Biopython code that builds the backbone (N, CA, C, O; Angstrom):
import numpy as np
from Bio.PDB.StructureBuilder import StructureBuilder

atoms = [
    (1, "MET", "N", (-2.840, 7.933, -57.145)),
    (1, "MET", "CA", (-1.642, 7.166, -56.851)),
    (1, "MET", "C", (-2.040, 5.813, -56.282)),
    (1, "MET", "O", (-2.991, 5.697, -55.510)),
    (2, "SER", "N", (-1.291, 4.794, -56.681)),
    (2, "SER", "CA", (-1.505, 3.438, -56.193)),
    (2, "SER", "C", (-0.152, 2.884, -55.779)),
    (2, "SER", "O", (0.861, 3.211, -56.397)),
    (3, "GLU", "N", (-0.115, 2.050, -54.741)),
    (3, "GLU", "CA", (1.151, 1.483, -54.276)),
    (3, "GLU", "C", (0.992, -0.003, -54.026)),
    (3, "GLU", "O", (-0.016, -0.463, -53.491)),
    (4, "GLN", "N", (2.030, -0.748, -54.432)),
    (4, "GLN", "CA", (2.044, -2.193, -54.214)),
    (4, "GLN", "C", (3.480, -2.668, -54.393)),
    (4, "GLN", "O", (4.168, -2.217, -55.308)),
    (5, "ALA", "N", (3.936, -3.563, -53.541)),
    (5, "ALA", "CA", (5.254, -4.197, -53.652)),
    (5, "ALA", "C", (6.381, -3.202, -53.906)),
    (5, "ALA", "O", (7.262, -3.459, -54.726)),
    (6, "GLY", "N", (6.357, -2.063, -53.204)),
    (6, "GLY", "CA", (7.424, -1.083, -53.381)),
    (6, "GLY", "C", (7.360, -0.323, -54.687)),
    (6, "GLY", "O", (8.328, 0.333, -55.070)),
    (7, "ILE", "N", (6.245, -0.399, -55.372)),
    (7, "ILE", "CA", (6.060, 0.295, -56.647)),
    (7, "ILE", "C", (4.897, 1.271, -56.492)),
    (7, "ILE", "O", (3.841, 0.922, -55.966)),
    (8, "LEU", "N", (5.111, 2.489, -56.957)),
    (8, "LEU", "CA", (4.058, 3.507, -56.940)),
    (8, "LEU", "C", (3.608, 3.815, -58.356)),
    (8, "LEU", "O", (4.438, 3.958, -59.254)),
    (9, "ILE", "N", (2.315, 3.918, -58.562)),
    (9, "ILE", "CA", (1.787, 4.447, -59.818)),
    (9, "ILE", "C", (1.453, 5.897, -59.555)),
    (9, "ILE", "O", (0.659, 6.211, -58.668)),
    (10, "LEU", "N", (2.059, 6.779, -60.326)),
    (10, "LEU", "CA", (1.897, 8.209, -60.105)),
    (10, "LEU", "C", (1.284, 8.914, -61.302)),
    (10, "LEU", "O", (1.640, 8.667, -62.454)),
    (11, "ASP", "N", (0.343, 9.807, -60.984)),
    (11, "ASP", "CA", (-0.199, 10.722, -61.981)),
    (11, "ASP", "C", (0.037, 12.161, -61.527)),
    (11, "ASP", "O", (-0.516, 13.108, -62.086)),
    (12, "ARG", "N", (0.876, 12.299, -60.495)),
    (12, "ARG", "CA", (1.272, 13.594, -59.945)),
    (12, "ARG", "C", (2.759, 13.510, -59.598)),
    (12, "ARG", "O", (3.334, 12.422, -59.560)),
    (13, "LYS", "N", (3.367, 14.650, -59.349)),
    (13, "LYS", "CA", (4.801, 14.716, -59.072)),
    (13, "LYS", "C", (5.164, 13.889, -57.839)),
    (13, "LYS", "O", (4.528, 14.004, -56.791)),
    (14, "ALA", "N", (6.189, 13.057, -57.980)),
    (14, "ALA", "CA", (6.680, 12.257, -56.855)),
    (14, "ALA", "C", (7.233, 13.172, -55.772)),
    (14, "ALA", "O", (7.911, 14.159, -56.058)),
    (15, "ARG", "N", (6.933, 12.830, -54.529)),
    (15, "ARG", "CA", (7.491, 13.567, -53.402)),
    (15, "ARG", "C", (8.935, 13.112, -53.160)),
    (15, "ARG", "O", (9.312, 11.991, -53.500)),
    (16, "ARG", "N", (9.718, 13.988, -52.579)),
    (16, "ARG", "CA", (11.120, 13.677, -52.284)),
    (16, "ARG", "C", (11.229, 12.418, -51.424)),
    (16, "ARG", "O", (12.068, 11.560, -51.697)),
    (17, "ASP", "N", (10.393, 12.295, -50.391)),
    (17, "ASP", "CA", (10.477, 11.138, -49.504)),
    (17, "ASP", "C", (10.157, 9.836, -50.251)),
    (17, "ASP", "O", (10.718, 8.790, -49.927)),
    (18, "GLU", "N", (9.277, 9.887, -51.230)),
    (18, "GLU", "CA", (8.969, 8.696, -52.031)),
    (18, "GLU", "C", (10.177, 8.283, -52.862)),
    (18, "GLU", "O", (10.496, 7.098, -52.962)),
    (19, "LEU", "N", (10.850, 9.273, -53.460)),
    (19, "LEU", "CA", (12.033, 8.967, -54.272)),
    (19, "LEU", "C", (13.169, 8.431, -53.399)),
    (19, "LEU", "O", (13.864, 7.495, -53.795)),
    (20, "VAL", "N", (13.359, 9.011, -52.232)),
    (20, "VAL", "CA", (14.387, 8.526, -51.308)),
    (20, "VAL", "C", (14.113, 7.067, -50.941)),
    (20, "VAL", "O", (15.029, 6.244, -50.939)),
    (21, "ALA", "N", (12.862, 6.747, -50.632)),
    (21, "ALA", "CA", (12.495, 5.369, -50.283)),
    (21, "ALA", "C", (12.771, 4.415, -51.438)),
    (21, "ALA", "O", (13.238, 3.298, -51.217)),
    (22, "MET", "N", (12.489, 4.841, -52.668)),
    (22, "MET", "CA", (12.754, 4.000, -53.846)),
    (22, "MET", "C", (14.252, 3.740, -54.000)),
    (22, "MET", "O", (14.672, 2.617, -54.279)),
    (23, "LEU", "N", (15.042, 4.780, -53.818)),
    (23, "LEU", "CA", (16.500, 4.626, -53.924)),
    (23, "LEU", "C", (17.032, 3.684, -52.850)),
    (23, "LEU", "O", (17.871, 2.829, -53.136)),
    (24, "GLU", "N", (16.558, 3.830, -51.641)),
    (24, "GLU", "CA", (17.046, 3.017, -50.532)),
    (24, "GLU", "C", (16.593, 1.562, -50.631)),
    (24, "GLU", "O", (17.248, 0.677, -50.080)),
    (25, "SER", "N", (15.501, 1.305, -51.314)),
    (25, "SER", "CA", (14.943, -0.046, -51.385)),
    (25, "SER", "C", (15.741, -1.003, -52.262)),
    (25, "SER", "O", (15.863, -2.181, -51.928)),
    (26, "TYR", "N", (16.287, -0.519, -53.378)),
    (26, "TYR", "CA", (16.895, -1.455, -54.319)),
    (26, "TYR", "C", (18.285, -1.066, -54.806)),
    (26, "TYR", "O", (19.258, -1.734, -54.456)),
    (27, "PHE", "N", (18.408, -0.020, -55.591)),
    (27, "PHE", "CA", (19.645, 0.189, -56.336)),
    (27, "PHE", "C", (20.514, 1.357, -55.882)),
    (27, "PHE", "O", (21.619, 1.518, -56.400)),
    (28, "GLU", "N", (20.067, 2.167, -54.947)),
    (28, "GLU", "CA", (20.790, 3.270, -54.321)),
    (28, "GLU", "C", (21.120, 4.444, -55.242)),
    (28, "GLU", "O", (21.093, 5.586, -54.783)),
    (29, "SER", "N", (21.428, 4.216, -56.511)),
    (29, "SER", "CA", (21.777, 5.333, -57.389)),
    (29, "SER", "C", (20.798, 5.501, -58.546)),
    (29, "SER", "O", (20.943, 6.423, -59.350)),
    (30, "MET", "N", (19.811, 4.627, -58.638)),
    (30, "MET", "CA", (18.821, 4.752, -59.704)),
    (30, "MET", "C", (17.517, 4.096, -59.310)),
    (30, "MET", "O", (17.458, 3.268, -58.401)),
    (31, "ILE", "N", (16.467, 4.491, -60.022)),
    (31, "ILE", "CA", (15.125, 3.953, -59.783)),
    (31, "ILE", "C", (14.592, 3.424, -61.108)),
    (31, "ILE", "O", (14.575, 4.144, -62.106)),
    (32, "LYS", "N", (14.162, 2.182, -61.120)),
    (32, "LYS", "CA", (13.524, 1.627, -62.312)),
    (32, "LYS", "C", (12.106, 2.173, -62.391)),
    (32, "LYS", "O", (11.449, 2.381, -61.371)),
    (33, "TYR", "N", (11.643, 2.403, -63.624)),
    (33, "TYR", "CA", (10.275, 2.868, -63.789)),
    (33, "TYR", "C", (9.757, 2.533, -65.170)),
    (33, "TYR", "O", (10.527, 2.248, -66.087)),
    (34, "VAL", "N", (8.431, 2.571, -65.307)),
    (34, "VAL", "CA", (7.758, 2.300, -66.566)),
    (34, "VAL", "C", (6.798, 3.460, -66.829)),
    (34, "VAL", "O", (6.068, 3.896, -65.939)),
    (35, "VAL", "N", (6.816, 3.946, -68.063)),
    (35, "VAL", "CA", (5.969, 5.060, -68.475)),
    (35, "VAL", "C", (4.849, 4.546, -69.368)),
    (35, "VAL", "O", (5.091, 3.769, -70.292)),
    (36, "ASP", "N", (3.631, 4.976, -69.093)),
    (36, "ASP", "CA", (2.512, 4.774, -70.017)),
    (36, "ASP", "C", (2.422, 6.060, -70.828)),
    (36, "ASP", "O", (1.952, 7.082, -70.329)),
    (37, "VAL", "N", (2.872, 6.007, -72.076)),
    (37, "VAL", "CA", (2.935, 7.210, -72.898)),
    (37, "VAL", "C", (1.562, 7.693, -73.353)),
    (37, "VAL", "O", (1.427, 8.839, -73.782)),
    (38, "ARG", "N", (0.542, 6.844, -73.269)),
    (38, "ARG", "CA", (-0.813, 7.273, -73.637)),
    (38, "ARG", "C", (-1.523, 7.908, -72.434)),
    (38, "ARG", "O", (-2.080, 8.999, -72.552)),
    (39, "ARG", "N", (-1.506, 7.245, -71.300)),
    (39, "ARG", "CA", (-2.190, 7.745, -70.096)),
    (39, "ARG", "C", (-1.374, 8.795, -69.349)),
    (39, "ARG", "O", (-1.907, 9.517, -68.506)),
    (40, "GLU", "N", (-0.082, 8.879, -69.660)),
    (40, "GLU", "CA", (0.847, 9.821, -69.026)),
    (40, "GLU", "C", (0.931, 9.611, -67.517)),
    (40, "GLU", "O", (0.804, 10.552, -66.733)),
    (41, "VAL", "N", (1.148, 8.358, -67.132)),
    (41, "VAL", "CA", (1.403, 7.983, -65.745)),
    (41, "VAL", "C", (2.685, 7.163, -65.722)),
    (41, "VAL", "O", (3.133, 6.665, -66.755)),
    (42, "VAL", "N", (3.268, 7.025, -64.543)),
    (42, "VAL", "CA", (4.459, 6.193, -64.380)),
    (42, "VAL", "C", (4.262, 5.253, -63.207)),
    (42, "VAL", "O", (3.538, 5.558, -62.260)),
    (43, "ALA", "N", (4.916, 4.106, -63.284)),
    (43, "ALA", "CA", (5.038, 3.203, -62.151)),
    (43, "ALA", "C", (6.525, 3.198, -61.803)),
    (43, "ALA", "O", (7.357, 2.772, -62.604)),
    (44, "ILE", "N", (6.850, 3.675, -60.602)),
    (44, "ILE", "CA", (8.253, 3.775, -60.201)),
    (44, "ILE", "C", (8.543, 2.825, -59.053)),
    (44, "ILE", "O", (7.694, 2.544, -58.207)),
    (45, "GLY", "N", (9.794, 2.336, -59.058)),
    (45, "GLY", "CA", (10.249, 1.486, -57.974)),
    (45, "GLY", "C", (10.213, 0.013, -58.335)),
    (45, "GLY", "O", (9.896, -0.371, -59.461)),
    (46, "GLY", "N", (10.540, -0.780, -57.365)),
    (46, "GLY", "CA", (10.577, -2.217, -57.568)),
    (46, "GLY", "C", (11.910, -2.692, -58.092)),
    (46, "GLY", "O", (12.788, -1.898, -58.428)),
    (47, "GLU", "N", (12.044, -3.995, -58.154)),
    (47, "GLU", "CA", (13.295, -4.605, -58.600)),
    (47, "GLU", "C", (13.316, -4.850, -60.100)),
    (47, "GLU", "O", (14.375, -4.787, -60.723)),
    (48, "LEU", "N", (12.157, -5.127, -60.687)),
    (48, "LEU", "CA", (12.074, -5.462, -62.108)),
    (48, "LEU", "C", (11.080, -4.561, -62.828)),
    (48, "LEU", "O", (10.014, -4.248, -62.298)),
    (49, "HIS", "N", (11.437, -4.150, -64.038)),
    (49, "HIS", "CA", (10.512, -3.351, -64.842)),
    (49, "HIS", "C", (9.198, -4.103, -65.089)),
    (49, "HIS", "O", (8.130, -3.492, -65.138)),
    (50, "CYS", "N", (9.281, -5.419, -65.244)),
    (50, "CYS", "CA", (8.075, -6.197, -65.562)),
    (50, "CYS", "C", (7.043, -6.137, -64.437)),
    (50, "CYS", "O", (5.848, -6.262, -64.703)),
    (51, "ASP", "N", (7.472, -5.951, -63.190)),
    (51, "ASP", "CA", (6.521, -5.824, -62.088)),
    (51, "ASP", "C", (5.744, -4.509, -62.193)),
    (51, "ASP", "O", (4.531, -4.476, -61.988)),
    (52, "ALA", "N", (6.460, -3.427, -62.515)),
    (52, "ALA", "CA", (5.800, -2.129, -62.699)),
    (52, "ALA", "C", (4.897, -2.170, -63.929)),
    (52, "ALA", "O", (3.799, -1.615, -63.918)),
    (53, "GLU", "N", (5.362, -2.828, -64.983)),
    (53, "GLU", "CA", (4.556, -2.987, -66.195)),
    (53, "GLU", "C", (3.248, -3.713, -65.868)),
    (53, "GLU", "O", (2.180, -3.299, -66.318)),
    (54, "GLN", "N", (3.330, -4.785, -65.091)),
    (54, "GLN", "CA", (2.143, -5.555, -64.711)),
    (54, "GLN", "C", (1.163, -4.706, -63.910)),
    (54, "GLN", "O", (-0.044, -4.758, -64.148)),
    (55, "MET", "N", (1.676, -3.930, -62.967)),
    (55, "MET", "CA", (0.802, -3.053, -62.177)),
    (55, "MET", "C", (0.061, -2.063, -63.062)),
    (55, "MET", "O", (-1.130, -1.820, -62.871)),
    (56, "LEU", "N", (0.770, -1.492, -64.031)),
    (56, "LEU", "CA", (0.111, -0.537, -64.928)),
    (56, "LEU", "C", (-0.953, -1.222, -65.777)),
    (56, "LEU", "O", (-2.027, -0.661, -65.995)),
    (57, "MET", "N", (-0.668, -2.422, -66.255)),
    (57, "MET", "CA", (-1.674, -3.129, -67.052)),
    (57, "MET", "C", (-2.903, -3.461, -66.201)),
    (57, "MET", "O", (-4.031, -3.399, -66.690)),
    (58, "GLU", "N", (-2.689, -3.808, -64.944)),
    (58, "GLU", "CA", (-3.811, -4.087, -64.053)),
    (58, "GLU", "C", (-4.626, -2.833, -63.750)),
    (58, "GLU", "O", (-5.788, -2.919, -63.352)),
    (59, "SER", "N", (-4.010, -1.671, -63.941)),
    (59, "SER", "CA", (-4.726, -0.412, -63.679)),
    (59, "SER", "C", (-5.313, 0.199, -64.955)),
    (59, "SER", "O", (-5.818, 1.322, -64.937)),
    (60, "GLY", "N", (-5.244, -0.554, -66.073)),
    (60, "GLY", "CA", (-5.893, -0.082, -67.294)),
    (60, "GLY", "C", (-4.993, 0.274, -68.451)),
    (60, "GLY", "O", (-5.488, 0.675, -69.504)),
    (61, "SER", "N", (-3.699, 0.144, -68.298)),
    (61, "SER", "CA", (-2.775, 0.448, -69.392)),
    (61, "SER", "C", (-2.719, -0.689, -70.400)),
    (61, "SER", "O", (-2.982, -1.844, -70.067)),
    (62, "SER", "N", (-2.375, -0.351, -71.628)),
    (62, "SER", "CA", (-2.122, -1.347, -72.669)),
    (62, "SER", "C", (-0.621, -1.561, -72.767)),
    (62, "SER", "O", (0.152, -0.604, -72.725)),
    (63, "GLN", "N", (-0.209, -2.808, -72.896)),
    (63, "GLN", "CA", (1.222, -3.129, -72.936)),
    (63, "GLN", "C", (1.930, -2.366, -74.048)),
    (63, "GLN", "O", (3.091, -1.993, -73.883)),
    (64, "SER", "N", (1.277, -2.128, -75.156)),
    (64, "SER", "CA", (1.915, -1.431, -76.276)),
    (64, "SER", "C", (2.255, 0.022, -75.953)),
    (64, "SER", "O", (3.058, 0.633, -76.658)),
    (65, "ASP", "N", (1.658, 0.591, -74.892)),
    (65, "ASP", "CA", (1.920, 1.969, -74.487)),
    (65, "ASP", "C", (2.977, 2.072, -73.400)),
    (65, "ASP", "O", (3.316, 3.177, -72.976)),
    (66, "LEU", "N", (3.504, 0.942, -72.941)),
    (66, "LEU", "CA", (4.409, 0.919, -71.792)),
    (66, "LEU", "C", (5.859, 0.747, -72.216)),
    (66, "LEU", "O", (6.196, -0.132, -73.010)),
    (67, "TRP", "N", (6.705, 1.609, -71.665)),
    (67, "TRP", "CA", (8.129, 1.599, -71.982)),
    (67, "TRP", "C", (8.923, 1.776, -70.702)),
    (67, "TRP", "O", (8.594, 2.617, -69.866)),
    (68, "GLY", "N", (9.974, 0.975, -70.553)),
    (68, "GLY", "CA", (10.773, 1.000, -69.337)),
    (68, "GLY", "C", (12.008, 1.865, -69.451)),
    (68, "GLY", "O", (12.560, 2.062, -70.534)),
    (69, "ALA", "N", (12.434, 2.386, -68.289)),
    (69, "ALA", "CA", (13.632, 3.223, -68.219)),
    (69, "ALA", "C", (14.180, 3.175, -66.794)),
    (69, "ALA", "O", (13.595, 2.567, -65.897)),
    (70, "ASN", "N", (15.315, 3.835, -66.621)),
    (70, "ASN", "CA", (15.937, 3.969, -65.308)),
    (70, "ASN", "C", (16.208, 5.447, -65.067)),
    (70, "ASN", "O", (16.719, 6.150, -65.939)),
    (71, "TYR", "N", (15.859, 5.905, -63.871)),
    (71, "TYR", "CA", (16.045, 7.309, -63.504)),
    (71, "TYR", "C", (17.246, 7.431, -62.584)),
    (71, "TYR", "O", (17.340, 6.730, -61.577)),
    (72, "HIS", "N", (18.172, 8.332, -62.937)),
    (72, "HIS", "CA", (19.390, 8.563, -62.167)),
    (72, "HIS", "C", (19.364, 9.987, -61.608)),
    (72, "HIS", "O", (19.661, 10.932, -62.339)),
    (73, "PRO", "N", (19.017, 10.162, -60.330)),
    (73, "PRO", "CA", (18.990, 11.510, -59.760)),
    (73, "PRO", "C", (20.400, 12.060, -59.556)),
    (73, "PRO", "O", (21.363, 11.312, -59.391)),
    (74, "GLY", "N", (20.489, 13.379, -59.573)),
    (74, "GLY", "CA", (21.750, 14.037, -59.261)),
    (74, "GLY", "C", (22.719, 14.151, -60.415)),
    (74, "GLY", "O", (23.865, 14.554, -60.213)),
    (75, "VAL", "N", (22.291, 13.806, -61.629)),
    (75, "VAL", "CA", (23.210, 13.863, -62.773)),
    (75, "VAL", "C", (22.778, 14.881, -63.824)),
    (75, "VAL", "O", (23.440, 15.022, -64.852)),
    (76, "GLY", "N", (21.690, 15.584, -63.585)),
    (76, "GLY", "CA", (21.208, 16.597, -64.521)),
    (76, "GLY", "C", (20.249, 16.042, -65.551)),
    (76, "GLY", "O", (20.125, 14.831, -65.732)),
    (77, "ALA", "N", (19.576, 16.961, -66.221)),
    (77, "ALA", "CA", (18.505, 16.622, -67.160)),
    (77, "ALA", "C", (18.967, 15.787, -68.349)),
    (77, "ALA", "O", (18.221, 14.928, -68.820)),
    (78, "GLU", "N", (20.159, 16.016, -68.834)),
    (78, "GLU", "CA", (20.624, 15.311, -70.037)),
    (78, "GLU", "C", (21.033, 13.862, -69.780)),
    (78, "GLU", "O", (21.060, 13.058, -70.712)),
    (79, "LYS", "N", (21.351, 13.517, -68.532)),
    (79, "LYS", "CA", (21.861, 12.182, -68.228)),
    (79, "LYS", "C", (20.973, 11.368, -67.292)),
    (79, "LYS", "O", (21.303, 10.225, -66.978)),
    (80, "CYS", "N", (19.859, 11.932, -66.843)),
    (80, "CYS", "CA", (19.092, 11.270, -65.789)),
    (80, "CYS", "C", (18.234, 10.103, -66.275)),
    (80, "CYS", "O", (17.785, 9.300, -65.457)),
    (81, "ILE", "N", (17.996, 9.986, -67.574)),
    (81, "ILE", "CA", (17.149, 8.910, -68.082)),
    (81, "ILE", "C", (17.976, 7.943, -68.924)),
    (81, "ILE", "O", (18.642, 8.344, -69.878)),
    (82, "ALA", "N", (17.922, 6.668, -68.557)),
    (82, "ALA", "CA", (18.478, 5.595, -69.389)),
    (82, "ALA", "C", (17.270, 4.849, -69.944)),
    (82, "ALA", "O", (16.528, 4.213, -69.195)),
    (83, "TYR", "N", (17.079, 4.928, -71.243)),
    (83, "TYR", "CA", (15.886, 4.374, -71.907)),
    (83, "TYR", "C", (16.049, 2.880, -72.181)),
    (83, "TYR", "O", (15.812, 2.423, -73.299)),
    (84, "THR", "N", (16.447, 2.132, -71.174)),
    (84, "THR", "CA", (16.790, 0.727, -71.350)),
    (84, "THR", "C", (16.030, -0.157, -70.364)),
    (84, "THR", "O", (16.003, 0.106, -69.162)),
    (85, "ALA", "N", (15.411, -1.216, -70.902)),
    (85, "ALA", "CA", (14.729, -2.212, -70.073)),
    (85, "ALA", "C", (14.418, -3.430, -70.933)),
    (85, "ALA", "O", (14.200, -3.312, -72.139)),
    (86, "LEU", "N", (14.402, -4.584, -70.311)),
    (86, "LEU", "CA", (14.057, -5.804, -71.048)),
    (86, "LEU", "C", (12.660, -5.723, -71.664)),
    (86, "LEU", "O", (12.429, -6.269, -72.743)),
    (87, "ILE", "N", (11.729, -5.048, -70.991)),
    (87, "ILE", "CA", (10.362, -4.975, -71.516)),
    (87, "ILE", "C", (10.276, -4.190, -72.821)),
    (87, "ILE", "O", (9.251, -4.228, -73.501)),
    (88, "ASN", "N", (11.347, -3.479, -73.173)),
    (88, "ASN", "CA", (11.340, -2.686, -74.409)),
    (88, "ASN", "C", (11.634, -3.519, -75.652)),
    (88, "ASN", "O", (11.454, -3.037, -76.770)),
    (89, "ILE", "N", (12.077, -4.742, -75.479)),
    (89, "ILE", "CA", (12.374, -5.595, -76.637)),
    (89, "ILE", "C", (11.050, -6.041, -77.252)),
    (89, "ILE", "O", (10.325, -6.853, -76.677)),
    (90, "ARG", "N", (10.749, -5.499, -78.425)),
    (90, "ARG", "CA", (9.489, -5.788, -79.123)),
    (90, "ARG", "C", (9.725, -5.830, -80.625)),
    (90, "ARG", "O", (9.423, -4.863, -81.324)),
    (91, "PRO", "N", (10.254, -6.921, -81.123)),
    (91, "PRO", "CA", (10.555, -6.997, -82.560)),
    (91, "PRO", "C", (9.343, -6.722, -83.449)),
    (91, "PRO", "O", (9.486, -6.090, -84.496)),
    (92, "THR", "N", (8.158, -7.180, -83.057)),
    (92, "THR", "CA", (6.981, -6.964, -83.898)),
    (92, "THR", "C", (6.563, -5.494, -83.942)),
    (92, "THR", "O", (5.853, -5.076, -84.856)),
    (93, "ALA", "N", (7.003, -4.708, -82.949)),
    (93, "ALA", "CA", (6.712, -3.274, -82.925)),
    (93, "ALA", "C", (7.888, -2.464, -83.453)),
    (93, "ALA", "O", (7.880, -1.235, -83.385)),
    (94, "GLY", "N", (8.905, -3.155, -83.982)),
    (94, "GLY", "CA", (10.059, -2.463, -84.544)),
    (94, "GLY", "C", (11.118, -2.064, -83.545)),
    (94, "GLY", "O", (12.055, -1.355, -83.910)),
    (95, "ASN", "N", (11.009, -2.493, -82.290)),
    (95, "ASN", "CA", (12.027, -2.181, -81.287)),
    (95, "ASN", "C", (12.731, -3.490, -80.930)),
    (95, "ASN", "O", (12.228, -4.277, -80.129)),
    (96, "ARG", "N", (13.881, -3.709, -81.525)),
    (96, "ARG", "CA", (14.596, -4.977, -81.396)),
    (96, "ARG", "C", (15.653, -4.986, -80.293)),
    (96, "ARG", "O", (16.368, -5.975, -80.129)),
    (97, "SER", "N", (15.754, -3.908, -79.548)),
    (97, "SER", "CA", (16.758, -3.855, -78.489)),
    (97, "SER", "C", (16.112, -3.464, -77.168)),
    (97, "SER", "O", (14.922, -3.153, -77.109)),
    (98, "MET", "N", (16.913, -3.487, -76.115)),
    (98, "MET", "CA", (16.424, -3.074, -74.800)),
    (98, "MET", "C", (16.218, -1.570, -74.737)),
    (98, "MET", "O", (15.461, -1.082, -73.899)),
    (99, "GLU", "N", (16.879, -0.840, -75.607)),
    (99, "GLU", "CA", (16.774, 0.620, -75.621)),
    (99, "GLU", "C", (15.596, 1.066, -76.481)),
    (99, "GLU", "O", (15.361, 0.520, -77.559)),
    (100, "VAL", "N", (14.864, 2.055, -76.000)),
    (100, "VAL", "CA", (13.767, 2.628, -76.785)),
    (100, "VAL", "C", (14.394, 3.368, -77.968)),
    (100, "VAL", "O", (15.184, 4.293, -77.781)),
    (101, "CYS", "N", (14.035, 2.953, -79.187)),
    (101, "CYS", "CA", (14.652, 3.507, -80.385)),
    (101, "CYS", "C", (13.864, 4.660, -81.008)),
    (101, "CYS", "O", (14.456, 5.546, -81.625)),
    (102, "ASP", "N", (12.556, 4.661, -80.859)),
    (102, "ASP", "CA", (11.712, 5.668, -81.499)),
    (102, "ASP", "C", (11.887, 7.025, -80.817)),
    (102, "ASP", "O", (11.616, 7.150, -79.623)),
    (103, "PRO", "N", (12.340, 8.051, -81.560)),
    (103, "PRO", "CA", (12.572, 9.360, -80.943)),
    (103, "PRO", "C", (11.300, 10.008, -80.383)),
    (103, "PRO", "O", (11.377, 10.753, -79.406)),
    (104, "GLU", "N", (10.154, 9.743, -80.971)),
    (104, "GLU", "CA", (8.902, 10.313, -80.463)),
    (104, "GLU", "C", (8.520, 9.680, -79.122)),
    (104, "GLU", "O", (8.048, 10.372, -78.220)),
    (105, "ILE", "N", (8.721, 8.385, -78.993)),
    (105, "ILE", "CA", (8.440, 7.707, -77.719)),
    (105, "ILE", "C", (9.410, 8.198, -76.653)),
    (105, "ILE", "O", (9.014, 8.452, -75.516)),
    (106, "ARG", "N", (10.674, 8.330, -77.020)),
    (106, "ARG", "CA", (11.685, 8.828, -76.077)),
    (106, "ARG", "C", (11.329, 10.234, -75.585)),
    (106, "ARG", "O", (11.455, 10.529, -74.397)),
    (107, "GLU", "N", (10.892, 11.086, -76.488)),
    (107, "GLU", "CA", (10.527, 12.456, -76.101)),
    (107, "GLU", "C", (9.316, 12.454, -75.179)),
    (107, "GLU", "O", (9.277, 13.213, -74.211)),
    (108, "ALA", "N", (8.327, 11.612, -75.465)),
    (108, "ALA", "CA", (7.154, 11.497, -74.581)),
    (108, "ALA", "C", (7.593, 11.010, -73.205)),
    (108, "ALA", "O", (7.134, 11.528, -72.187)),
    (109, "MET", "N", (8.478, 10.017, -73.169)),
    (109, "MET", "CA", (8.977, 9.501, -71.895)),
    (109, "MET", "C", (9.716, 10.597, -71.121)),
    (109, "MET", "O", (9.545, 10.737, -69.910)),
    (110, "ARG", "N", (10.521, 11.355, -71.822)),
    (110, "ARG", "CA", (11.288, 12.440, -71.188)),
    (110, "ARG", "C", (10.344, 13.481, -70.581)),
    (110, "ARG", "O", (10.515, 13.884, -69.431)),
    (111, "ARG", "N", (9.373, 13.902, -71.340)),
    (111, "ARG", "CA", (8.420, 14.913, -70.880)),
    (111, "ARG", "C", (7.671, 14.423, -69.637)),
    (111, "ARG", "O", (7.538, 15.158, -68.658)),
    (112, "ILE", "N", (7.187, 13.192, -69.681)),
    (112, "ILE", "CA", (6.434, 12.615, -68.564)),
    (112, "ILE", "C", (7.341, 12.413, -67.344)),
    (112, "ILE", "O", (6.931, 12.676, -66.214)),
    (113, "THR", "N", (8.559, 11.951, -67.576)),
    (113, "THR", "CA", (9.533, 11.767, -66.490)),
    (113, "THR", "C", (9.804, 13.081, -65.787)),
    (113, "THR", "O", (9.775, 13.145, -64.558)),
    (114, "PHE", "N", (10.070, 14.134, -66.554)),
    (114, "PHE", "CA", (10.371, 15.432, -65.961)),
    (114, "PHE", "C", (9.179, 15.959, -65.158)),
    (114, "PHE", "O", (9.365, 16.599, -64.123)),
    (115, "ARG", "N", (7.973, 15.697, -65.624)),
    (115, "ARG", "CA", (6.775, 16.198, -64.935)),
    (115, "ARG", "C", (6.462, 15.399, -63.671)),
    (115, "ARG", "O", (6.034, 15.973, -62.670)),
    (116, "LEU", "N", (6.669, 14.082, -63.704)),
    (116, "LEU", "CA", (6.225, 13.231, -62.601)),
    (116, "LEU", "C", (7.344, 12.764, -61.659)),
    (116, "LEU", "O", (7.084, 12.472, -60.492)),
    (117, "ILE", "N", (8.569, 12.694, -62.150)),
    (117, "ILE", "CA", (9.663, 12.181, -61.311)),
    (117, "ILE", "C", (10.681, 13.280, -61.024)),
    (117, "ILE", "O", (10.937, 13.598, -59.863)),
    (118, "GLY", "N", (11.251, 13.851, -62.048)),
    (118, "GLY", "CA", (12.244, 14.899, -61.860)),
    (118, "GLY", "C", (13.067, 15.096, -63.105)),
    (118, "GLY", "O", (12.911, 14.391, -64.101)),
    (119, "GLU", "N", (13.963, 16.086, -63.024)),
    (119, "GLU", "CA", (14.828, 16.433, -64.147)),
    (119, "GLU", "C", (16.291, 16.172, -63.833)),
    (119, "GLU", "O", (17.176, 16.881, -64.311)),
    (120, "GLY", "N", (16.538, 15.148, -63.026)),
    (120, "GLY", "CA", (17.907, 14.763, -62.724)),
    (120, "GLY", "C", (18.532, 15.532, -61.572)),
    (120, "GLY", "O", (19.739, 15.449, -61.345)),
    (121, "GLU", "N", (17.713, 16.279, -60.848)),
    (121, "GLU", "CA", (18.245, 17.016, -59.705)),
    (121, "GLU", "C", (18.602, 16.037, -58.577)),
    (121, "GLU", "O", (18.114, 14.908, -58.536)),
    (122, "ALA", "N", (19.454, 16.496, -57.678)),
    (122, "ALA", "CA", (19.834, 15.667, -56.528)),
    (122, "ALA", "C", (18.622, 15.487, -55.615)),
    (122, "ALA", "O", (17.773, 16.371, -55.495)),
    (123, "ILE", "N", (18.567, 14.333, -54.985)),
    (123, "ILE", "CA", (17.459, 14.048, -54.062)),
    (123, "ILE", "C", (17.968, 14.163, -52.642)),
    (123, "ILE", "O", (17.207, 13.964, -51.695)),
]
sb = StructureBuilder()
sb.init_structure("model")
sb.init_model(0)
sb.init_chain("A")
sb.init_seg("    ")
for serial, (resi, resn, name, xyz) in enumerate(atoms, 1):
    if name == "N":
        sb.init_residue(resn, " ", resi, " ")
    sb.init_atom(name, np.array(xyz, "f"), 0.0, 1.0, " ", f" {name:<3s}", serial, name[0])
structure = sb.get_structure()
């Protein structure tokens, strides 16, 4: 785990107190995060997805493996992930919107999110 500017890089399950701190720091009902679908780590927290993306790249991730999302605790597994972030706009990679369009990438993000952050349970 690495921490900087209110952002944590996690390769293990986030602790409840870490998630509470992330919620209290910025948006109260959601936490921004970026998933490295190749390394299977996440950078959670912060105000902007691009800050978490930068931290992951500095720790060895490739930008092409990084996808942004928002985690909403307390809404259940089906609604807790919003696959939307400005960093997801990549026309040359076939993703022309803020939403992650590739179902395989979305499934990888979901699996990693559930393992490292949560499955939408209340915090």
